[in-house]
C-alpha positions in Angstrom: 14.9 -232.1 -82.0 16.1 -234.0 -79.2 16.9 -237.3 -79.9 14.0 -239.6 -78.9 13.5 -241.3 -76.7 14.4 -238.8 -74.1 15.2 -239.4 -70.5 13.5 -238.2 -67.3 10.8 -235.7 -68.0 11.6 -235.3 -71.6 9.5 -235.9 -74.6 9.0 -234.7 -78.2 6.4 -231.9 -79.0 4.2 -232.1 -82.3 2.9 -228.7 -83.7 4.4 -225.6 -84.8 3.6 -223.6 -81.9 4.1 -220.0 -81.9 7.2 -218.1 -83.9 9.2 -215.8 -81.7 12.5 -214.9 -83.5 14.6 -215.8 -80.7 18.0 -214.8 -81.1 21.6 -215.6 -79.6 22.6 -214.2 -75.9 24.3 -211.9 -76.1 43.4 -206.8 -58.3 42.9 -210.9 -58.6 41.5 -211.8 -55.2 42.3 -215.1 -54.0 41.4 -216.9 -57.3 39.5 -220.2 -57.0 39.3 -221.9 -60.2 36.5 -224.4 -61.5 37.1 -228.2 -60.0 37.1 -230.5 -63.0 34.1 -233.3 -62.4 35.2 -236.8 -60.9 38.1 -237.9 -63.2 38.1 -235.1 -65.6 41.1 -233.2 -66.6 39.8 -230.2 -67.9 41.2 -226.8 -67.0 39.7 -224.0 -64.8 36.4 -222.2 -66.5 36.2 -219.6 -63.7 38.4 -217.9 -61.5 37.3 -215.1 -59.2 38.2 -211.7 -60.0 36.6 -209.4 -57.7 33.7 -209.0 -55.2 31.3 -205.7 -55.6 29.8 -204.6 -52.0 28.5 -201.3 -53.3 30.2 -198.4 -54.6 30.7 -194.3 -54.2 27.5 -192.3 -54.8 26.6 -191.4 -58.2 24.1 -188.3 -59.5 21.2 -190.6 -60.2 19.9 -188.0 -63.0 22.6 -188.5 -65.3 22.8 -191.3 -67.8 25.0 -194.1 -67.4 29.2 -193.8 -67.8 29.1 -189.9 -67.5 27.6 -189.5 -64.2 29.4 -187.3 -61.9 30.2 -188.7 -58.3 28.7 -187.4 -55.3 30.9 -188.8 -52.9 30.3 -191.1 -50.0 29.5 -194.8 -50.4 26.5 -196.9 -50.7 26.7 -200.7 -49.5 24.2 -203.3 -50.7 22.2 -204.5 -48.2 20.5 -208.1 -49.6 21.3 -208.2 -53.3 18.7 -210.7 -55.1 19.0 -210.0 -58.7 21.9 -208.7 -61.5 22.1 -208.1 -65.2 25.1 -206.7 -67.0 26.0 -204.7 -70.1 29.2 -203.5 -71.1 30.2 -203.0 -67.3 27.0 -201.4 -66.4 25.1 -203.8 -63.9 21.6 -203.5 -62.2 21.5 -204.9 -58.9 18.2 -205.4 -57.3 18.6 -204.9 -53.5 15.7 -206.3 -51.7 16.9 -204.9 -48.3 17.4 -201.2 -49.6 14.3 -201.9 -51.5 16.2 -200.4 -54.7 17.5 -201.1 -58.2 20.9 -199.9 -58.3 22.6 -198.8 -61.5 26.5 -199.9 -60.9 29.7 -198.8 -63.0 32.0 -201.5 -62.3 34.8 -199.4 -63.7 34.5 -196.5 -61.3 33.4 -198.6 -58.4 30.4 -196.1 -58.3 26.2 -196.7 -58.5 23.4 -194.8 -58.1 19.7 -195.5 -57.2 17.6 -196.3 -60.5 14.4 -197.0 -58.8 12.4 -198.7 -56.1 12.4 -202.4 -55.9 9.2 -203.9 -54.0 8.5 -206.9 -56.4 10.8 -209.7 -55.1 9.6 -212.9 -53.3 11.4 -214.8 -50.8 11.8 -218.1 -53.2 13.0 -216.6 -56.3 16.1 -214.5 -57.3 14.9 -211.0 -59.2 14.9 -211.6 -63.1 16.6 -208.9 -65.0 17.6 -207.8 -68.6 19.4 -204.8 -69.8 19.2 -203.6 -73.4 22.0 -201.8 -75.4 20.8 -198.1 -74.6 20.5 -199.6 -70.6 17.1 -199.8 -70.6 16.0 -202.7 -68.2 13.3 -204.9 -68.1 12.5 -206.3 -64.5 10.5 -209.0 -63.4 8.1 -208.2 -60.4 6.6 -211.4 -59.0 5.1 -209.7 -56.0 3.4 -207.1 -58.2 2.3 -209.8 -60.8 4.0 -208.0 -63.9 7.3 -207.0 -65.9 8.2 -203.6 -66.2 10.6 -202.1 -68.6 12.4 -199.0 -67.5 14.3 -196.5 -69.7 17.9 -195.4 -69.0 17.2 -193.2 -66.1 14.7 -195.6 -64.5 11.2 -194.0 -65.5 8.5 -196.6 -66.1 8.1 -197.1 -69.9 5.4 -200.0 -70.3 4.3 -203.0 -67.8 3.3 -206.4 -69.4 0.6 -208.5 -67.0 -1.6 -211.1 -67.3 -2.9 -212.2 -63.9 -4.9 -215.2 -65.3 -1.9 -217.0 -67.2 1.2 -215.2 -65.3 -0.1 -214.2 -61.8 3.5 -215.4 -60.6 6.0 -213.7 -63.1 9.5 -214.7 -62.1 11.6 -214.9 -65.2 11.9 -212.7 -68.2 13.9 -212.8 -71.8 13.9 -210.4 -74.5 15.8 -211.0 -77.7 18.0 -208.1 -79.0 15.2 -206.9 -81.4 12.6 -206.4 -79.0 10.4 -208.2 -80.6 9.0 -210.2 -78.3 9.1 -210.2 -74.3 9.2 -213.6 -72.9 7.9 -214.1 -69.6 8.1 -217.6 -67.3 5.3 -217.5 -64.7 6.5 -220.0 -61.6 2.4 -220.3 -60.6 1.4 -221.8 -63.9 4.8 -223.4 -65.5 4.1 -221.5 -68.7 6.1 -218.9 -70.6 3.8 -216.0 -72.2 4.7 -214.3 -75.3 4.3 -210.3 -75.3 4.5 -208.2 -78.1 6.6 -204.8 -78.0 3.4 -202.6 -76.8 2.7 -205.3 -74.1 -0.4 -207.3 -75.6 -0.3 -211.3 -75.1 0.5 -213.1 -78.5 0.1 -216.4 -76.6 2.1 -219.3 -75.1 5.3 -220.4 -76.1 4.3 -223.8 -77.8 1.2 -222.6 -78.9 -1.5 -225.0 -78.1 1.0 -227.7 -77.2 2.3 -226.9 -73.5 5.6 -227.0 -72.5 6.6 -230.0 -70.4 7.5 -227.9 -67.5 6.7 -228.7 -63.7 8.3 -225.4 -62.6 9.9 -222.4 -63.8 12.7 -220.6 -61.6 14.8 -219.0 -64.4 15.3 -218.3 -68.1 17.8 -217.1 -70.6 18.2 -217.0 -74.0 21.2 -218.6 -76.0 22.4 -220.3 -79.0 19.7 -222.7 -79.3 16.9 -220.7 -78.0 15.1 -220.2 -74.8 16.7 -221.9 -71.7 14.3 -223.0 -68.8 15.4 -223.8 -65.5 12.7 -226.3 -64.0 13.6 -226.0 -60.4 11.4 -229.2 -59.5 12.2 -231.3 -62.4 15.9 -230.3 -61.4 17.2 -229.9 -65.1 17.3 -227.2 -67.9 15.0 -227.8 -70.8 15.9 -225.7 -74.3 13.1 -224.8 -76.3 13.4 -223.3 -80.2 11.3 -220.5 -81.5 8.3 -222.3 -82.1 8.3 -223.9 -78.7 9.8 -227.4 -79.8 11.9 -229.0 -77.2 15.3 -229.5 -78.9 17.8 -230.4 -75.7 17.1 -231.4 -71.9 20.5 -230.5 -69.7 21.7 -231.6 -66.3 19.6 -234.3 -65.7 20.4 -236.2 -62.3 23.1 -233.6 -61.7 21.2 -230.9 -59.8 19.9 -230.8 -56.7 18.2 -227.4 -55.5 19.0 -225.6 -58.6 18.1 -221.7 -58.5 19.8 -219.3 -61.1 20.5 -219.6 -64.6 23.1 -218.3 -67.1 24.0 -218.9 -70.8 27.2 -218.0 -72.8 27.5 -217.5 -76.6 29.1 -220.6 -77.1 26.4 -222.8 -75.5 27.5 -223.2 -71.9 25.0 -223.3 -69.6 25.9 -222.1 -66.0 23.5 -223.2 -63.1 23.6 -222.3 -59.5 22.8 -225.5 -57.0 21.3 -224.4 -53.6 22.1 -227.6 -51.9 25.5 -226.6 -51.8 25.9 -223.1 -53.1 28.3 -224.2 -56.1 27.5 -223.1 -59.9 27.8 -226.0 -62.3 29.0 -225.6 -66.2 27.5 -228.0 -68.9 28.0 -227.9 -72.3 25.1 -230.0 -73.8 24.5 -233.1 -71.4 28.3 -233.0 -70.2 29.2 -231.5 -67.0 32.5 -229.4 -67.4 33.4 -228.1 -63.7 32.0 -227.0 -60.3 32.6 -223.8 -58.5 31.8 -222.4 -55.2 30.6 -224.0 -52.2 29.4 -222.4 -49.0 31.4 -219.8 -47.5 32.2 -216.1 -47.2 35.8 -216.2 -49.1 36.4 -215.6 -52.6 34.5 -218.1 -54.7 32.1 -219.1 -52.1 28.6 -218.2 -51.5 26.1 -217.7 -48.7 23.1 -217.8 -51.3 23.3 -217.3 -55.1 20.0 -215.5 -56.3 21.0 -214.8 -59.7 23.7 -214.7 -61.9 24.4 -212.7 -65.5 27.1 -212.8 -68.1 28.8 -209.9 -69.9 31.4 -210.9 -72.0 34.1 -212.9 -70.4 32.4 -212.2 -66.9 29.9 -213.8 -64.7 28.4 -211.8 -61.9 26.9 -213.5 -59.0 24.1 -211.9 -56.8 24.8 -213.2 -53.1 22.3 -212.1 -50.8 23.5 -213.5 -47.5 27.3 -212.2 -48.2 25.9 -208.8 -49.3 27.7 -208.7 -52.5 27.9 -209.5 -56.1 30.9 -211.7 -57.1 32.6 -211.2 -60.3 34.0 -214.4 -61.7 36.3 -214.8 -65.1 35.2 -216.9 -67.6 37.9 -218.8 -70.0 37.4 -219.1 -73.4 36.0 -222.3 -75.2 39.3 -222.9 -76.5 40.7 -223.5 -73.0 38.4 -226.8 -72.4 40.1 -229.9 -72.7 39.1 -232.1 -75.5 36.3 -234.4 -74.7 38.4 -237.4 -75.3 40.6 -236.0 -72.3 37.5 -235.2 -70.0 36.2 -238.9 -70.1 
């Protein structure tokens, strides 16, 4: 439970809500490390590794990691979403109206399926399963869709009354629930594995959210980025608020990622930076506007895969790959004061 009293926009929720069984998350090119916050002495948490602008064409009918190369290259046009798993990426390209399946190690990609569900004010929210199936939020189509590893539709999740604009999706590893965040109603719906609505996160006690821009599962539960409140709120499996992050430190937050140690990565559209938090502490800031390494035109989406952070940049038509330093390389708290 969050220590009372909470500061801005945060308060304790009563009741048990709905149990969800949330689980845990999970050629150097001009390296630009994360800067420490003013007065800080911490080392670099993020450093630039490479930029993905497209890839050699792969046979779209073959499964990931064994598909044969067809020759020629495809380039991203307007990447607005990214998900990653074991070096395989799913990239939502609004300009090409395509979901691309990208194999980073082979610098190759194939069309996964069509993509028409994006909206201008939100990056595409997606998640890859261990078998490379995918869940994709399609707010323009008012649904979340699950695809198999070859891009065929498996199931749809939709509720036009309580989730008319689903902009975020999060799925635990056991796939027992599908959590859908809606920007129109500012609530998180809970679906079962067969697509039936089980209720809202928090049950009869509405979550203290003003808006939803992005979501991610992490060590403490479900992390929800509230764009209007300019903060990240963390809810346990019952929908009880347990933590509030980044208060007074964000201006126009847009994308969110959480690693296994509990570090929270938030992009800020005001200056195109990525801010890294552990609890309430700001560990560092990376990026800024521009087209060079570790610079961004518009960050739409972020995804973590092991020690790599993938950042979809729609204006620069690329996905940047940043290396994430292990928690052991962080400066002790007393040195960051």
